[in-house]
Each structure stands twice: as structure tokens, then as C-alpha cells.
All heavy atoms as an XYZ file, in Angstrom:
622
protein
N       0.843     -1.179      0.000
C       0.000      0.000      0.000
C       0.887      1.240      0.000
O       1.882      1.298      0.692
C      -0.916     -0.025      1.229
C      -1.959      1.051      1.205
S      -3.170      0.941      2.550
C      -4.197     -0.367      1.939
N       0.495      2.222     -0.770
C       1.252      3.471     -0.876
C       0.784      4.469      0.173
O      -0.259      4.285      0.794
C       1.067      4.058     -2.267
O       1.553      3.183     -3.248
N       1.563      5.550      0.325
C       1.211      6.578      1.303
C       1.338      7.974      0.705
O       2.209      8.233     -0.114
C       2.129      6.503      2.525
C       1.931      5.289      3.375
C       2.849      5.278      4.590
O       3.913      5.939      4.568
O       2.479      4.612      5.562
N       0.473      8.856      1.173
C       0.626     10.288      0.978
C       0.912     10.873      2.357
O       0.732     10.182      3.365
C      -0.625     10.941      0.350
C      -1.884     10.714      1.201
C      -0.844     10.443     -1.070
C      -3.141     11.404      0.676
N       1.363     12.097      2.410
C       1.628     12.755      3.684
C       0.579     13.853      3.855
O       0.482     14.758      3.030
C       3.051     13.348      3.729
C       3.279     14.085      5.031
C       4.083     12.252      3.535
N      -0.222     13.748      4.908
C      -1.291     14.711      5.162
C      -1.004     15.428      6.474
O      -0.938     14.794      7.528
C      -2.670     14.023      5.219
C      -3.763     15.035      5.510
C      -2.954     13.280      3.928
N      -0.807     16.721      6.384
C      -0.499     17.536      7.564
C       0.651     16.950      8.373
O       0.638     16.941      9.597
C      -1.743     17.723      8.436
C      -2.850     18.476      7.715
O      -2.531     19.324      6.866
O      -4.028     18.216      8.005
N       1.640     16.399      7.665
C       2.837     15.864      8.298
C       2.773     14.402      8.696
O       3.775     13.843      9.126
N       1.610     13.773      8.558
C       1.456     12.368      8.948
C       1.231     11.487      7.728
O       0.481     11.867      6.814
C       0.265     12.202      9.897
C       0.460     12.940     11.210
O       1.588     12.911     11.738
O      -0.517     13.545     11.692
N       1.842     10.295      7.714
C       1.610      9.383      6.592
C       0.171      8.873      6.586
O      -0.413      8.626      7.641
C       2.592      8.240      6.843
C       2.928      8.317      8.286
C       2.733      9.732      8.717
N      -0.394      8.750      5.390
C      -1.757      8.250      5.232
C      -1.761      7.254      4.080
O      -1.423      7.614      2.955
C      -2.719      9.402      4.932
C      -4.178      9.002      4.794
C      -4.803      8.869      6.182
C      -4.921     10.033      3.979
N      -2.101      5.994      4.359
C      -2.112      4.999      3.288
C      -3.278      5.232      2.322
O      -4.307      5.783      2.688
C      -2.289      3.676      4.031
C      -2.923      4.042      5.323
C      -2.481      5.431      5.651
N      -3.062      4.833      1.091
C      -4.141      4.887      0.110
C      -4.015      3.697     -0.832
O      -2.963      3.074     -0.941
C      -4.142      6.207     -0.674
C      -3.008      6.348     -1.662
C      -3.167      5.952     -2.986
C      -1.798      6.885     -1.276
C      -2.135      6.083     -3.896
C      -0.754      7.021     -2.176
C      -0.917      6.626     -3.487
N      -5.115      3.393     -1.481
C      -5.165      2.300     -2.442
C      -5.036      2.887     -3.836
O      -5.626      3.946     -4.130
C      -6.505      1.530     -2.305
C      -6.633      0.453     -3.353
C      -6.639      0.959     -0.905
N      -4.288      2.233     -4.684
C      -4.131      2.672     -6.074
C      -5.486      3.005     -6.687
O      -6.430      2.235     -6.561
C      -3.463      1.565     -6.887
C      -3.204      1.909     -8.324
C      -1.962      2.744     -8.518
O      -1.081      2.703     -7.635
O      -1.880      3.422     -9.553
N      -5.588      4.185     -7.290
C      -6.826      4.611     -7.923
C      -7.698      5.506     -7.061
O      -8.650      6.097     -7.554
N      -7.386      5.619     -5.770
C      -8.165      6.496     -4.891
C      -7.796      7.953     -5.122
O      -6.651      8.281     -5.402
C      -7.906      6.190     -3.410
C      -8.695      5.059     -2.849
C      -8.479      4.907     -1.355
O      -7.369      5.057     -0.848
N      -9.540      4.584     -0.651
N      -8.785      8.811     -4.946
C      -8.504     10.243     -4.923
C      -7.998     10.600     -3.527
O      -8.110      9.805     -2.587
C      -9.772     11.062     -5.227
O     -10.738     10.798     -4.208
C     -10.318     10.747     -6.615
N      -7.484     11.814     -3.403
C      -7.052     12.290     -2.093
C      -8.244     12.289     -1.129
O      -8.133     11.852      0.014
C      -6.408     13.686     -2.203
C      -6.154     14.291     -0.827
C      -5.117     13.619     -3.011
N      -9.407     12.740     -1.595
C     -10.599     12.761     -0.740
C     -10.980     11.346     -0.304
O     -11.314     11.121      0.865
C     -11.772     13.417     -1.462
N     -10.930     10.392     -1.199
C     -11.277      9.014     -0.851
C     -10.320      8.454      0.188
O     -10.737      7.750      1.113
C     -11.285      8.133     -2.098
N      -9.036      8.775      0.068
C      -8.053      8.314      1.052
C      -8.336      8.933      2.417
O      -8.256      8.249      3.444
C      -6.641      8.655      0.584
N      -8.680     10.218      2.445
C      -9.001     10.884      3.708
C     -10.237     10.268      4.354
O     -10.236      9.959      5.546
C      -9.209     12.380      3.482
C      -7.941     13.188      3.215
C      -8.283     14.539      2.615
C      -7.135     13.348      4.482
N     -11.278     10.066      3.577
C     -12.512      9.484      4.115
C     -12.274      8.048      4.575
O     -12.747      7.644      5.644
C     -13.653      9.562      3.081
C     -14.861      8.767      3.529
C     -14.040     11.018      2.843
N     -11.508      7.277      3.814
C     -11.208      5.893      4.198
C     -10.454      5.836      5.523
O     -10.582      4.872      6.282
C     -10.399      5.199      3.104
N      -9.693      6.902      5.824
C      -8.944      6.969      7.082
C      -9.794      7.561      8.210
O      -9.304      7.759      9.311
C      -7.680      7.795      6.885
N     -11.062      7.873      7.925
C     -11.945      8.382      8.957
C     -12.035      9.888      9.040
O     -12.698     10.428      9.924
N     -11.375     10.593      8.127
C     -11.428     12.068      8.133
C     -12.523     12.531      7.176
O     -12.326     12.564      5.973
C     -10.082     12.652      7.716
C      -9.026     12.430      8.776
C      -7.775     13.198      8.513
N      -7.996     14.629      8.557
C      -7.034     15.523      8.310
N      -5.824     15.116      7.999
N      -7.293     16.802      8.360
N     -13.668     12.868      7.719
C     -14.781     13.297      6.866
C     -14.832     14.811      6.697
O     -15.544     15.314      5.836
C     -16.134     12.767      7.390
C     -16.170     11.247      7.311
C     -16.396     13.244      8.804
N     -14.092     15.551      7.508
C     -13.972     17.005      7.368
C     -12.507     17.365      7.548
O     -11.847     16.838      8.429
C     -14.823     17.718      8.401
N     -12.004     18.252      6.686
C     -10.596     18.628      6.804
C     -10.348     20.106      6.578
O      -9.223     20.558      6.548
C      -9.702     17.809      5.865
C     -10.180     17.725      4.447
C      -9.935     18.630      3.447
C     -10.955     16.691      3.870
N     -10.528     18.210      2.292
C     -11.159     17.010      2.520
C     -11.501     15.510      4.364
C     -11.882     16.197      1.648
C     -12.224     14.702      3.507
C     -12.403     15.042      2.168
N     -11.391     20.881      6.433
C     -11.251     22.331      6.399
C     -12.505     22.932      6.999
O     -13.458     22.221      7.281
C     -11.012     22.856      4.987
C     -12.118     22.538      4.000
C     -11.846     23.094      2.602
N     -11.961     24.537      2.529
C     -13.087     25.194      2.299
N     -14.215     24.543      2.117
N     -13.105     26.503      2.246
N     -12.483     24.242      7.240
C     -13.662     24.915      7.773
C     -13.970     26.130      6.907
O     -13.093     26.653      6.205
C     -13.458     25.373      9.232
O     -12.319     26.224      9.292
C     -13.280     24.199     10.163
N     -15.211     26.581      6.974
C     -15.586     27.783      6.237
C     -14.953     28.993      6.893
O     -14.688     28.994      8.098
C     -17.116     27.961      6.200
O     -17.600     28.045      7.531
C     -17.793     26.822      5.469
N     -14.704     30.018      6.116
C     -14.101     31.246      6.656
C     -15.043     31.940      7.626
O     -14.622     32.463      8.638
C     -13.724     32.191      5.517
C     -12.557     31.678      4.727
C     -12.179     32.629      3.622
N     -11.073     32.052      2.879
C     -10.922     32.143      1.581
N     -11.785     32.814      0.860
N      -9.902     31.581      0.995
N     -16.316     31.946      7.288
C     -17.328     32.551      8.149
C     -18.028     31.434      8.917
O     -18.567     30.507      8.313
C     -18.354     33.356      7.326
C     -19.433     33.927      8.232
C     -17.665     34.455      6.533
N     -17.964     31.469     10.211
C     -18.635     30.478     11.040
C     -17.811     29.251     11.361
O     -18.178     28.454     12.202
N     -16.673     29.060     10.654
C     -15.762     27.927     10.904
C     -16.494     26.576     10.899
O     -16.219     25.698     11.693
C     -15.004     28.112     12.220
C     -14.323     29.455     12.397
C     -13.445     29.859     11.270
N     -12.148     29.189     11.335
C     -11.232     29.316     10.391
N     -11.461     30.045      9.330
N     -10.104     28.708     10.491
N     -17.446     26.415      9.969
C     -18.174     25.151      9.855
C     -17.326     24.117      9.116
O     -16.648     24.449      8.143
C     -19.503     25.389      9.142
C     -20.462     26.222     10.002
C     -21.797     26.418      9.331
N     -21.700     27.130      8.065
C     -21.752     28.456      7.936
N     -21.884     29.226      8.994
N     -21.683     29.021      6.749
N     -17.353     22.864      9.561
C     -16.516     21.827      8.945
C     -16.946     21.512      7.517
O     -18.130     21.526      7.187
C     -16.717     20.617      9.856
C     -17.980     20.872     10.583
C     -18.160     22.348     10.660
N     -15.950     21.234      6.671
C     -16.178     20.854      5.286
C     -15.247     19.719      4.915
O     -14.129     19.614      5.383
C     -15.923     22.035      4.327
C     -16.905     23.168      4.471
C     -18.283     22.713      4.007
N     -19.236     23.787      4.003
C     -20.190     23.940      4.918
N     -20.290     23.113      5.928
N     -21.045     24.920      4.827
N     -15.719     18.888      4.026
C     -14.937     17.787      3.470
C     -15.459     17.530      2.075
O     -15.772     18.455      1.345
N     -15.586     16.274      1.717
C     -16.133     15.960      0.396
C     -17.654     16.079      0.468
O     -18.298     15.593      1.389
C     -15.665     14.563     -0.087
C     -16.245     13.450      0.729
C     -15.945     14.375     -1.553
N     -18.250     16.795     -0.474
C     -19.696     16.986     -0.499
C     -20.262     16.424     -1.804
O     -20.989     15.449     -1.798
C     -20.047     18.467     -0.346
C     -21.517     18.749     -0.393
C     -22.338     18.362      0.657
C     -22.083     19.390     -1.477
C     -23.696     18.609      0.622
C     -23.441     19.647     -1.525
C     -24.250     19.260     -0.478
N     -19.896     17.013     -2.925
C     -20.464     16.554     -4.196
C     -19.674     15.392     -4.777
O     -20.227     14.542     -5.459
C     -20.548     17.702     -5.199
S     -18.959     18.220     -5.875
N     -18.375     15.359     -4.533
C     -17.532     14.281     -5.037
C     -17.229     14.340     -6.524
O     -16.589     13.432     -7.057
N     -17.667     15.416     -7.212
C     -17.408     15.528     -8.650
C     -16.769     16.857     -9.036
O     -16.750     17.223    -10.198
C     -18.692     15.288     -9.468
C     -19.775     16.284     -9.082
C     -19.162     13.857     -9.328
C     -21.008     16.239     -9.986
N     -16.269     17.614     -8.058
C     -15.535     18.837     -8.341
C     -16.364     20.076     -8.580
O     -15.848     21.075     -9.070
N     -17.634     20.058     -8.230
C     -18.499     21.207     -8.469
C     -18.528     22.166     -7.286
O     -18.540     23.378     -7.459
C     -19.938     20.745     -8.814
C     -20.877     21.918     -8.942
C     -19.927     19.910    -10.082
N     -18.519     21.651     -6.061
C     -18.815     22.489     -4.892
C     -17.609     23.165     -4.243
O     -17.779     24.125     -3.516
C     -19.561     21.662     -3.839
S     -18.527     20.450     -2.994
N     -16.413     22.685     -4.418
C     -15.193     23.245     -3.835
C     -15.114     23.114     -2.317
O     -14.327     23.788     -1.676
C     -15.001     24.721     -4.230
C     -14.745     24.924     -5.697
C     -15.798     25.033     -6.582
C     -13.454     24.983     -6.175
C     -15.575     25.206     -7.933
C     -13.219     25.159     -7.534
C     -14.285     25.268     -8.405
N     -15.917     22.252     -1.696
C     -15.839     22.056     -0.251
C     -14.593     21.274      0.166
O     -14.170     21.354      1.305
C     -17.078     21.327      0.274
C     -18.222     22.266      0.580
O     -18.057     23.495      0.428
O     -19.279     21.778      0.984
N     -13.996     20.527     -0.734
C     -12.899     19.621     -0.368
C     -11.510     20.174     -0.680
O     -10.557     19.414     -0.808
C     -13.096     18.283     -1.079
S     -12.973     18.367     -2.876
N     -11.371     21.483     -0.761
C     -10.089     22.075     -1.138
C      -8.961     21.727     -0.174
O      -9.146     21.704      1.038
C     -10.218     23.596     -1.223
C     -11.131     24.128     -2.311
C     -11.176     25.649     -2.244
C     -10.720     23.649     -3.683
N      -7.789     21.465     -0.755
C      -6.564     21.185     -0.010
C      -5.400     21.838     -0.757
O      -5.544     22.281     -1.895
C      -6.298     19.665      0.126
C      -7.342     18.996      1.000
C      -6.211     18.986     -1.227
N      -4.256     21.875     -0.107
C      -3.014     22.285     -0.756
C      -2.209     21.021     -1.027
O      -2.025     20.204     -0.124
C      -2.220     23.258      0.138
O      -3.018     24.420      0.361
C      -0.904     23.662     -0.501
N      -1.766     20.855     -2.262
C      -1.018     19.660     -2.640
C       0.330     20.073     -3.213
O       0.388     20.819     -4.196
C      -1.791     18.814     -3.669
C      -0.976     17.615     -4.100
C      -3.127     18.367     -3.096
N       1.387     19.601     -2.580
C       2.753     19.919     -3.006
C       2.920     21.422     -3.235
O       3.540     21.857     -4.200
C       3.127     19.129     -4.258
C       3.164     17.629     -4.009
O       3.447     17.218     -2.866
O       2.890     16.861     -4.955
N       2.314     22.224     -2.344
C       2.441     23.674     -2.392
C       1.424     24.387     -3.263
O       1.340     25.606     -3.229
N       0.652     23.656     -4.050
C      -0.367     24.270     -4.914
C      -1.687     24.346     -4.156
O      -2.305     23.314     -3.865
C      -0.526     23.462     -6.196
N      -2.111     25.556     -3.839
C      -3.329     25.758     -3.050
C      -4.578     25.562     -3.899
O      -4.541     25.638     -5.113
C      -3.329     27.164     -2.468
C      -2.176     27.364     -1.499
C      -2.190     28.726     -0.949
N      -3.416     28.858     -0.152
C      -3.650     29.838      0.685
N      -2.776     30.790      0.831
N      -4.769     29.883      1.374
N      -5.699     25.344     -3.214
C      -6.991     25.305     -3.879
C      -7.238     24.102     -4.765
O      -7.980     24.183     -5.739
N      -6.649     22.974     -4.435
C      -6.839     21.749     -5.221
C      -8.063     20.995     -4.720
O      -8.248     20.839     -3.516
C      -5.604     20.849     -5.114
C      -4.330     21.519     -5.548
C      -4.357     21.915     -7.005
O      -4.587     21.075     -7.871
N      -4.158     23.187     -7.279
N      -8.888     20.520     -5.623
C     -10.081     19.763     -5.234
C      -9.691     18.311     -4.973
O      -9.354     17.562     -5.895
C     -11.148     19.879     -6.303
C     -11.734     21.283     -6.337
C     -12.670     21.462     -7.459
N     -11.870     21.719     -8.656
C     -12.369     22.001     -9.835
N     -13.657     22.026    -10.028
N     -11.580     22.249    -10.842
N      -9.754     17.919     -3.706
C      -9.320     16.586     -3.278
C     -10.152     15.480     -3.920
O      -9.661     14.373     -4.108
C      -9.383     16.475     -1.757
N     -11.390     15.782     -4.276
C     -12.262     14.750     -4.858
C     -11.892     14.421     -6.296
O     -12.305     13.380     -6.809
C     -13.733     15.174     -4.779
S     -14.173     16.546     -5.866
N     -11.117     15.274     -6.954
C     -10.725     15.038     -8.344
C      -9.279     14.608     -8.491
O      -8.887     14.127     -9.550
C     -10.931     16.320     -9.168
C     -12.343     16.843     -9.304
C     -12.350     18.133    -10.117
C     -13.246     15.805     -9.945
N      -8.501     14.783     -7.458
C      -7.053     14.589     -7.545
C      -6.641     13.176     -7.158
O      -6.803     12.777     -5.999
C      -6.378     15.602     -6.619
C      -4.905     15.820     -6.778
C      -4.583     16.338     -8.168
C      -4.439     16.822     -5.748
N      -6.112     12.402     -8.103
C      -5.641     11.055     -7.759
C      -4.479     11.128     -6.769
O      -3.569     11.942     -6.930
C      -5.173     10.475     -9.090
C      -5.777     11.343    -10.147
C      -5.945     12.695     -9.527
N      -4.515     10.293     -5.760
C      -3.413     10.218     -4.795
C      -2.195      9.599     -5.477
O      -2.323      8.647     -6.247
C      -3.828      9.397     -3.585
N      -1.012     10.166     -5.202
C       0.252      9.654     -5.719
C       1.201      9.409     -4.553
O       1.223     10.209     -3.615
C       0.899     10.665     -6.663
C       0.151     10.956     -7.924
C       0.937     11.929     -8.829
N       1.738     12.932     -8.122
C       1.296     14.128     -7.742
N       0.062     14.484     -7.944
N       2.098     14.967     -7.127
N       1.989      8.355     -4.609
C       2.931      8.100     -3.518
C       3.836      9.309     -3.265
O       4.339      9.925     -4.199
C       3.757      6.914     -4.024
C       2.878      6.251     -5.032
C       2.079      7.350     -5.670
N       3.968      9.678     -1.989
C       4.843     10.765     -1.601
C       4.236     12.149     -1.706
O       4.860     13.131     -1.321
N       3.027     12.250     -2.220
C       2.337     13.530     -2.339
C       2.186     14.157     -0.952
O       1.894     13.469      0.018
C       0.960     13.263     -2.953
C       0.022     14.403     -3.010
S      -1.591     13.857     -3.658
C      -1.296     13.971     -5.406
N       2.404     15.474     -0.853
C       2.255     16.189      0.404
C       0.977     17.013      0.352
O       0.822     17.871     -0.507
C       3.464     17.108      0.665
O       4.639     16.305      0.718
C       3.307     17.855      1.969
N       0.064     16.721      1.289
C      -1.236     17.384      1.342
C      -1.328     18.169      2.639
O      -1.010     17.659      3.705
C      -2.383     16.340      1.276
C      -3.735     17.017      1.385
C      -2.275     15.515     -0.003
N      -1.761     19.420      2.539
C      -2.006     20.246      3.700
C      -3.473     20.637      3.695
O      -3.977     21.131      2.696
C      -1.124     21.523      3.657
O       0.241     21.133      3.516
C      -1.295     22.332      4.923
N      -4.142     20.389      4.806
C      -5.562     20.679      4.860
C      -5.863     22.027      5.476
O      -6.926     22.577      5.251
C      -6.320     19.595      5.667
O      -5.837     19.579      7.003
C      -6.153     18.238      5.031
N      -4.973     22.591      6.212
C      -5.238     23.882      6.839
C      -4.673     25.001      5.976
O      -3.643     24.855      5.327
C      -4.634     23.922      8.241
C      -3.143     23.681      8.280
C      -2.656     23.425      9.691
N      -1.285     23.033      9.683
C      -0.851     21.795      9.503
N      -1.716     20.824      9.331
N       0.425     21.507      9.487
N      -5.362     26.113      5.980
C      -4.932     27.304      5.248
C      -4.513     28.343      6.275
O      -5.366     28.938      6.936
C      -6.057     27.843      4.365
C      -6.541     26.862      3.336
C      -5.533     26.624      2.226
O      -4.595     27.433      2.054
O      -5.670     25.614      1.520
N      -3.226     28.559      6.449
C      -2.709     29.421      7.510
C      -3.256     30.843      7.455
O      -3.500     31.465      8.468
C      -1.188     29.448      7.493
C      -0.584     28.107      7.880
O      -1.267     27.341      8.591
O       0.537     27.830      7.461
N      -3.473     31.387      6.267
C      -3.944     32.755      6.189
C      -5.435     32.887      6.467
O      -5.951     33.982      6.611
C      -3.610     33.390      4.839
C      -4.331     32.701      3.675
O      -4.748     31.549      3.818
O      -4.443     33.360      2.618
N      -6.152     31.777      6.572
C      -7.587     31.810      6.871
C      -7.864     31.713      8.358
O      -9.000     31.786      8.782
C      -8.305     30.649      6.165
C      -8.317     30.822      4.660
O      -8.065     31.955      4.196
O      -8.578     29.849      3.949
N      -6.840     31.512      9.153
C      -7.049     31.324     10.596
C      -7.117     32.642     11.316
O      -6.632     33.645     10.915
C      -5.940     30.459     11.173
C      -5.996     29.068     10.611
C      -4.878     28.177     11.139
O      -3.933     28.660     11.755
O      -4.984     26.975     10.899
């Protein structure tokens, strides 16, 4: 099984899973919050329409986790420092 790194911790994934699928499979159903109200968000539509599942991947912000295939060694950050 391969791994991605999420917020500094290794997270296993199965070949063919998206980043969102790997997060949900590991029990993480929410990984960001709204700017107003700090409400939890994770995968909602699962097809890239809603933008609720945004993450930073290898330094590229605003990536939709539900569309992005997980790759071994990929670094994912779920928190947005400037939004805190």
C-alpha cells in the first residue's frame, strides 16, 4: 500500500483512490472549515463542483481533493494558515 503525507502524517491509500477518498477511508470526513462560522467541510459533491474539499497539494493551493488522484509521496495540507 502506498502513502501520501497529510499535515505531516503518513496516510495509506489504495491505487486509484482520490485524495478525498483516502481521507474518508482513514476516517477524516472534514478537513477544512468555512471562513465565516468555521463550519466543517470535506467531500460533499464528489465531482468537483462544490469546492468544499479544497486542499493544498505539493504547495499548490486550492486543489479539489475529490478530483485529484493520490500519488505516492504527495504532500497534502488541509489547513490554510492565512484563513485562521
